[in-house]
N, C-alpha and C positions, 0 to 999 in steps of 0.2 A: 150404743148397744149395751145392755145391762150384762152383769155377770151371770144371772140365770140363763141367759140364752147361749152362753158359752158351754154350759155344763154338758149337754149331749155330745158336743165334739170332744171335750176333755175325757168323759167315760169311754167314747169310741176309741180314742188314742190310747188309753190305759188298757183297755181290753185287747186291742189289736198288738200292741207291743209289750204285754205281760211277759216276762220271762218264767218260763216254766222250770220246774225241778225234774230231774231225771228220775223216772219211777223206779229205777234200780238202785241207785245210790244217793238220791236226793241232792245232787249237786246242781247248783242253778246255772242255766243254759243263757248264751248271750245272742248267738247269731244262729239260724237255721241253716242247715247245709243245702236245703232247697225249700222253695216256696212255688205253690201253683194254685191257680184259679181252679176250682173244681166245678163250679156252676155260678150262677148268678148271685152273688153275695156270700160265698163261702171261699175261703183260702185255707189250703193246708199246707202246714210247715212240716219238714222232715229234719228231725234232729239227730245228731251223733254226739253223745256225751264224751267230752275231752277227759273227763275223770276215769270212766270205767268202760267206755267203748260202746255202750248199750244204744240202739237206734229206736226211736220211737216218733210218732206222728202226733200233732196237734191240729184243730180245725178251729177257725176263727170265723165267726158270721160278722159280716160288715154292713149290715143293712143299711139303708138310705137315712140320713139324717133330715128331720123335717125343719124347714126353715121358718 
């Protein structure tokens, strides 16, 4: 397997596990309070900032990787 074939999986991993910043205080978040599948290919994460207490959501699209 070449390294080029692994690139889509690496990008998908980085996109899914990216750590968002709180839109209120810019503090980096580490673990969502909750996660849910909203439909085929999308996951919504709910965050509660430990620094300022602001609640916000992010959505991740996890489309299928081609083989």
